N, C-alpha and C positions, 0 to 999 in steps of 0.2 A: 400692575406692570406699567412702569413709566414708558413714555414714547420715546424710543432712541432716534438718534440722528442718523440721516443717511444722505449720500451724496456729498453734502457739506453741512455745516453747522445750522443752516437755515432750512434744511429739508427735514420734514418729520415723516418717517417712513411707517410709523405705528400711529394710527388714529383710533386705536382702542382707547378707552377713557377709564381712568380711576377716579370714582366720584369725588373723593376727598381732596383731590389735587386742585380743584377749581370750584370756586363758589361765585355765582352770577347773582348780583342784586336783583330783587323782584322788579324794582324800579327800571333797571336797565332792560329787563326782557320785555316789560310793558313798553318801553321807549322803542323798542325794535318792532313790536307787534302792532303798535297802535300809532302810526305816523299820521301826521295831519295832512291837509290838502283836499282838493275837491275830488269828487268821484267821477271816473270816466264814464261816458254814456254807454260805451260797449267794452267788454273786456277784449284784451289783445288775443288774437288767435293762438299764439304760442302758450299763453297762460291757460287758455281753455283746453288745449292739448294736454298740457300738464295735469289739469284737473281730472281729466278723463283717465289718464294713466294711473294717477294716484289712487283713484276709486277701485280701479281694476287690480292694482298691484298690492294693495294693502294687506289682504288676506295671505299673500304668498311670502310676506316678509317676517323675519324673525330677529329677536335680540338674544344675543349669546352671552351668557353669563358664566364666568369662572368663579366658583366658590371654594373657599378654604373649607376643607372637609371636616375638620374639628370644630369649627365655629358655626359652619353653615351660612356664612356671610360672603357676599360677592367681593372678589378681588379686583376684577376687570370686567368690562362689558364691550361688546362690539355688535355687529350686525351680520345677517345671513339671509339667504333667500332659498326657497324651495325649487328643486329642478326635476322632480319625479313624483308620481302618485304614491309610491311607497315610502315617502318621508325622507328622502335624501336631500340634503341642503349643502350650499357651497359657502365658505367664509374665508377669511385670511388665516394662514397659518399662525401669524403672531396673535390672533384673537384667542387661539386654543393652546398656544406654546407652553404656558404654565402646566397645564394638565398633561400635555404630550411628554414633557421632560420629568414631571414629578407626579405621576398618577396616584401615589399614595396619600399626597397632601392636598389635592384638589379634585374637583369634579366639575362636569359641565351640565348646564341647564339651559333651556330655551324658554322664551316668552314670546307669545303671539301678540299681534296688534289688539286683539279683543281680550287680552289678559289672561289666556291659559298659560300654564306652565308644564314642563316635563323634562325627562332626562334625555341626554344626548349620548350617542355612541360615536367615538372617533373612529372613521373608516380608512382614511388615507391623508397623507400630507404631500405637498410639493414644496419643499423648502427654498428652492431656487426661485420660484415664481410667487412664493408667499401665499400659498393657497392650502385649503384643508376641505375635506368632505366629511360630513357628519349625517348621522341618521336619527330622526326622531323616534320617539317611542309609540308613535301612531302614523297612520297612513290615511289616504283618502282626501288629502288637502289639495287645493289648486296650486299650480306651479308654473314657473317661467319656462320659456324655451330660449335657447341661444339664437342670437341673429345670425342667419346663414351668411349675410355679407361679412359680418365680423369674423366668421370662422374662415372664410375665403380671403379676408384682408382687403375687402373692396368697399368699405364704408367711405364715403366722400368727405373731405375736409369741409368744415363749415356747417355739417349737419347738426341740427339741435338734438341734445341728449339730455337725460333726466337722472340724476343720481338720487338714490333713495337710501335711507337708513335711519338710525335713531341717535341724533347727535346730542351729546351732553346728557343723555337720559332724559330728554325733553319730550319724547314721543316720536313716532314715525313721521318723517317729512320728506319732501321732494325738493330739488334744487336743480334749476335749469342752467345748461351750459352749452358749450360748442366742442365738437369733435375736431382736434388738430393734428390727428395722425400720430405717429410714433415719435417719442422723444429723441431727439438727435444727441449724439455723444454720450450715449448711454449704453452700458453693457448688457444690462437686463432690459428686455423689451418692455416699454411702458408706453401707454396712451396719455398724450397731453390733453387735459380736459379743462376748459375754462369756465368751471363752475365751482361752487363752494362745496368742499368736503371737510367736515369738522370732526373732532374727537367723538368717537362712538359710532361713526358711520363705516369704520373698517369692515370689509366683507360684504357690504351691501351692494346691490346691483346698480349699474348705470345703463339705462334703457334707451332704445330708439322710440320713435313716435308710436310705432305698433305695439310697444310693450315688451319687446324681445331684448335680451341681454347683450350688450356690446362690450361691457367691461366690468371689472370688479373694483370697487373703491379700495385704495391702498395707501395713498400719501398725499401730502399737501406741502407747498412751499410757503414758509413763514415770512420770507423776505419779499413776497410779491402779493398781488391781488389777484384772487380767483385763478391761481396756478395749482391745479391738482393733477393727480396721476392715477391711472386705471391699469389693472392687469388685463391683457386682451382675453376675450372670452374663450378662444380656442384652447388656452391652457387649462381653463376650468373644465371645458367639455372633455379633454383628455384625461383629466383627474377622475371625473365622474365615471367615466368608462372603466378606468383601473379599479376604482373603489367597489364597483358592482361585480368584479371578476373574482369570486371566491369569498371565503369567510374573512371578516376583519381580523387584524392582528390583535393579540393580547395587549392591553394597555402598556404593560412594561416593555413591550417589544418596540415601541416607537423611539426610544432613545438610540437604539442600534440603528434603526431606519433613518433617523435623522443624521446620524454620523456617516452613514453610508452615502446619503444624498449630498452632504456637505463635502465629503472627499471627492465624489464625482464632479460636482460643480466646480470645485477649486482646481481640480486637475485640468479640466476644460479651460478654465480662465488662464492659468499659467502657461498652458500650451499655447493658446492664443496670444499671449503676451510675448513669448518666445518666437512665434511665427512673425509677428510684425517686427520685432526686433528694435534696436535703438538707432536713432538718427544722430549725427554729429551736430553739436552747436559750438560756437566760438565763445571763449571766455578769456579776454586778454591773450596771453601767449599760449592758452591751453585750449584743447578740443575735447569736449565732454559729451556724454551720452544723455539723450532724452528719448522717451518712448515714442515710437511712431504709431502706437494703437490709437484709434479715433475716439476712444472714450476717457482720453486724458484731457485735462485743461491746466494750462500753465499761467502763472502770474509772476511778474517781475517787480522788484523793489530795490531801492538804494538808500544809503544813509547820507547821501551827499547834502540834503537839505537840513540836517540836524543842526541845532544850536545848543551849545558851542560847536564849532566846527570839529568833527571827529578826527582823532589822530591816525585812524585807519580807515580806509575806504572799503566798503562791502556793497558789492552788486550781486543780488541773489535772484535766482529763478526757483519757483516752487511749483511742481506739477503733481496733481492728484487725480486718481481714477475714480469714475463713477461705477464702483463695483461693490460697495458695501452689502453685506448680507445679514439680515436679522436672524439670530438664533434663539436668543432669549432676552428678556427685559434688561439684563445687565451684560449682554454679549452680542456684539456685532463683529463681523470679520470680513475679510476679502478686501480691504482697503489697500491700495498700492500708492505709495508716495515716493517722489524722487525730488531731490534738490541740488543746485549747483551754486556755490558762492565763490566768486572771484574776490580774493582779499588782497589788499595792498597797503603797505605802511606809508603814511604821509608824514608823520612826525614822530616816529619811533626807531629806536636802534634795533639791532638784530635780536637782542635778548627780549626787549619789550614786545616785538612783533611775535616771537615764538610763544610768549605768554598770552597774547591776544588770540592766537591760533588755538591754543589749548582751552581757552574760555569759549570760543566760538563753536567748538566741535566736541561738546561734551556728548557722551552716548546715552542720552535719555530716550525713552519710548515716546512715540507720538500718541499713543493710546494708553490709558491706565491699566495697571496690572490687576488682575482679579484673582485672589488666591482660590476662589471656588472653581475657576475654569482653567487657570494657567499655572505651571510651575514658575519658581523664580528664574529670571534670565541668568545665563552664563555667557561669558565673553572670552574672547581670545584676541590679543593684540599682537601684531608683527609687521615687519617691513616686507614689501613685496616689490620685486623687481625682476625683469625679464632680461637676462644677460644677452639674449640673441636679438632683441629689439632695440633699435636706435631712435625710436620715435616716441618712446613712453618714459615718463619721468618715474623716479622712485616714489613709492607710496608708503605712507604709514596707515595701516588698515585695522580697524576694529570690527570684529564680526560677533554678533550677539544672537542668541536663540532662546526661546522659551516654548515648551511643549504644552499642548492641550490636554488636560487631564482625562476627559471623557471621550475625546476623538483621536484615537491613536494614529499616529503617523502625520499629524499636523503640527506645524510650528509657526510662530511669529519670528521673523528674522529682521535684524537691522544691520546694515553695513555702513560704516563711516570710513572715508579715505580722505587723506590730506597729502598734497604733493610735497616733497622734500628736496626740490632741486634748486630752490631760490631762497635767499635770506630774507627778503622784504616784500615778496608776493607769493601767493599760493592759491590753489584751487581746492576747496573742500566739497566733497560729494557725499550724498547721503541717499540710501535706498532703504525703504521700509516695505516689507512684504507680510501680510497677515494670511494666516491659514494656508500655508504652502507645505508641500512635501519636502523632505530633507534634500533628496537628489535634485529636485527642481530648483531649490534654494542655492545650492552649491553651483549648479550650471548657470544660473542667472547672475549670481555674484561673479563668476569668472567673466562672463560676457561684459558686465558692467565695469568691472576694473580694468579689463583689456581696452575698453573704448576710451579711457582717459589718455590722451596723447598731447604731444606739442603740436601747435598750429603749424600746418605745412605751408 
């Protein structure tokens, strides 16, 4: 399973590792492990704390392997940790997603720090929070407890934490870092951890100094140093309680359960988007909508500095949401994107500017189409006008949709609109909605188009 992007192109939401994707030269590993310099007279207190935690925690850690059933060879690996004496462990959903979606083709196996192996039973998944609960084929092992402050949300910022897992299949390790509270401008609740989380550590625990679990390793930012993310412990605690309430589902039942959880999460997301609504922003003589939701980030660009000087001016604002959701190694959904481009002819006649508009507003998708997961897109183009409104320009609108094959009732929708009221300037608007119900898509499209007005 390749690690998919999340939040943006520099965020890795899946730190499960496929061994063949990365080859680290032995010399490089030695260079990291055998740094030169003098030896300190006394070890730092924090390192001593980490040493004690590692010694106590090591027997409670697991490596999770997804194996191709027919070949008996591993496809992906991740980490996990025991949370009960009867062999229940917690990991990430994305670590076990191949098996959950295709149980006939894959199976799960665990490995302990001392080299024991065994079979795993998948008990429950929490797709929205990227968590899964599994059970080992044996019990009686030591296990972790959840940090009570983490469950109550009272861990202080700046507290030292310790992430554990099996990075790059090199063996179980510990990484020190700092608790920085919840990530701001994020729809999914995540903890910002300033420590190293590397591929293979997905699903491992991050611990407080007393060895209790504060969060679960889930993601890292490739564009920065030591910017990592954890799922809060309370979500794992709730999942374990649900997993132990009754018999586990049949393996083939998880596809339907994943679809149910996905639909519920997406309905909640788009209800929130509708509640926050759109705020008006000015673009030349036009007023256009931008989302007021706090989990959107906007960036602006212009072509004014291009050489040679462009024959048409373009000033664009692109806004994207931090709402991506991992479903499979080749499917993420939930992203919402919105853009506004104010376009003005500089050295073009009316016909040339119309051709420029056509080129600038092609109806391509922002994400690739997967024949496995989605139907081909279908589009409809029309002119939209409100005869009773004196403050809105005529719009040429293209509305495209494609359905999810395995998740009934969900669609990806793309809306493009271009104003038609002026010969040498226009506003081009674009709205992309992933994993949305049809009625919600129609309602949000209507609100989006109605918000395109002349500046008052």
